[in-house]
C-alpha positions, 0 to 999 in steps of 0.5 A: 160814618157807617156802623154795622151793629154786628161788628160793634158791641151792644154798648156802642150800639146803645150809645148810638141809639140813645144819642140819636133817638131824642128827645124820648118821653119818660115812662115812670112805671109803678108796679106791685110784686106778687107779695105786695111790694111796691116798685117804681122805675123810669124807662125812656123807650116809651110811646103811644100805640093807638087811641082806640083802644088807648094803648101804650108801649114801653121797652124794658131791656134786660140788665146789662151785666147779667141779662136778667129781667128787671123787677118791673117786668117780673111784676107785670108778668105776675100781675098783668097790671101797671101804671105809667106816670109821666114825669114833670120837672118838679120831681125829676131828681126823685125820679132819677133816684129810682133809676138804680137797679135796687134789690127786688126787696127795696121800695123805690117810693121810700128811697126817693121820697115819692108818694104812692097813691091808691089807683082806682082800677088796678092794684099798683099805686100811682105816683102822687107827684105825677100830673098825668098817670095812666092805669094800665092792664097788660095787653101783651109782652113781646120778647126781642133778642136771645136773652143776652144782656142788652136784649129786651121786651116790648110791653104793650098795655091798654089804658083803663083810666086816665088821671090828669091834674086839673091845673094842666087841663083846659078844654081838651088840651094839656097845658105844656107850660103847667105840665112841665114834662121832661124828655130824655137825652143821652147820659145825664141830660134831660130836655124841656119842651119850652123852645117850640116851633109851629109848622102848619100841616096842609089839609088834603083837598076834597 
């Protein structure tokens, strides 16, 4: 089958993309508004960019029904700071409780029962339940599309501090079996990285 994105709805395009680009890591992004209100929301268009300087990106789309920017993006524009909290299975349901587009006055930490924890270098709080968090300063925001519903932004951030739970870190390695990260699939589905294969990469001859 062949689909031309110019000939199908953005909703159908979205379904093809989230069903194909799998599994996706989840950025659970905590921010703070200019008047001091906490916000935390999950985004699954997320990945690393480079390691020197340590840089990540995530992509908050415009709201599907009215094209407005999400609170997370507005807060980053106002304050130039955010925290990426990685999601473990132990608090997955509380993370999902934050995925609704609440009114900007709502504190998702209180809705979900998650614990805001003071960050060290940025103002937004970390998620206390997260086993890995990245304190980030904004590098740049790139707008994609013409502002219609479904278009969006690429938020690029520089990691200024890593928080890693002692129990999941050993001699420079993250222990996946203790980290228990979740990957995003389509619809209401998530996946665990507990069925892995090893493929040895060949070393280039000298």
